[in-house]
C-alpha positions as CSV (number, residue, x, y, z in Angstrom):
1,X,0.3,-0.1,0.1
2,X,1.0,3.5,-0.8
3,X,0.6,6.0,2.1
4,X,0.6,9.6,0.5
5,X,0.3,12.9,2.8
6,X,-2.0,15.6,1.2
7,X,-3.3,18.8,2.5
8,X,-6.4,20.8,1.7
9,X,-6.7,21.8,-2.1
10,X,-3.9,18.7,-3.1
11,X,-4.5,16.0,-5.5
12,X,-2.9,12.6,-6.1
13,X,-2.9,11.3,-10.1
14,X,-3.7,7.6,-10.4
15,X,-2.9,6.8,-14.3
16,X,-4.1,9.5,-16.8
17,X,-7.1,9.9,-16.1
18,X,-8.3,9.6,-12.4
19,X,-7.6,12.4,-9.6
20,X,-7.7,12.1,-6.0
21,X,-8.4,15.7,-4.5
22,X,-8.8,16.5,-0.5
23,X,-11.9,18.7,-0.4
24,X,-12.2,19.6,2.9
25,X,-10.6,17.9,6.4
26,X,-12.6,18.6,9.4
27,X,-11.2,17.0,13.2
28,X,-11.2,13.1,11.7
29,X,-13.1,13.5,8.5
30,X,-11.6,14.0,5.4
31,X,-13.6,14.7,2.3
32,X,-12.4,13.7,-1.0
33,X,-13.6,14.2,-4.9
34,X,-12.5,11.6,-7.2
35,X,-12.5,12.9,-10.8
36,X,-12.8,9.5,-12.8
37,X,-13.9,8.2,-16.2
38,X,-17.9,7.3,-16.1
39,X,-16.6,3.4,-17.0
40,X,-15.2,3.0,-14.0
41,X,-17.0,2.0,-10.4
42,X,-16.0,4.0,-7.2
43,X,-17.4,2.3,-4.2
44,X,-17.8,2.9,-0.3
45,X,-15.6,-0.1,0.9
46,X,-18.6,-1.1,3.0
47,X,-21.0,-0.6,0.2
48,X,-18.9,-2.9,-2.4
49,X,-18.8,-5.5,0.2
50,X,-22.3,-6.0,0.5
51,X,-22.5,-5.5,-3.7
52,X,-20.2,-8.5,-3.5
53,X,-21.9,-10.4,-0.7
54,X,-25.3,-10.1,-2.4
55,X,-23.8,-11.3,-5.9
56,X,-22.3,-14.3,-4.3
57,X,-26.3,-14.8,-2.9
58,X,-27.5,-14.5,-6.4
59,X,-25.1,-16.8,-7.6
60,X,-25.9,-19.5,-5.3
61,X,-29.6,-19.1,-6.1
62,X,-29.0,-19.3,-9.6
63,X,-26.8,-22.4,-8.7
64,X,-30.1,-24.1,-7.2
65,X,-32.5,-23.1,-9.7
66,X,-30.0,-25.1,-12.5
67,X,-30.3,-28.3,-10.3
68,X,-34.3,-27.8,-10.1
69,X,-34.7,-27.3,-13.6
70,X,-34.6,-30.9,-14.7
71,X,-37.3,-31.8,-12.2
72,X,-39.5,-28.6,-13.7
73,X,-38.9,-30.2,-17.6
74,X,-39.7,-33.4,-16.1
75,X,-43.0,-31.6,-14.7
76,X,-43.8,-29.7,-17.6
77,X,-43.8,-32.9,-19.7
78,X,-46.2,-34.5,-17.1
79,X,-48.8,-32.2,-17.6
80,X,-48.5,-32.0,-21.4
């Protein structure tokens, strides 16, 4: 991990197209601004972890549905 010190109004550049600026500092809270292309997703870590957990649940449900698909096909043949 790279650790940098920045003051209010200073910026960090990542690659050619991402800028992270220190907007304000109040006590323990630092407000940052991120300027990046629209195709780059930016999330707070806690939200990103929730999204990943929901994606894992959806994948588990998909696997369960795939397991039940043969039973549904057999059922539909019986009702025809």
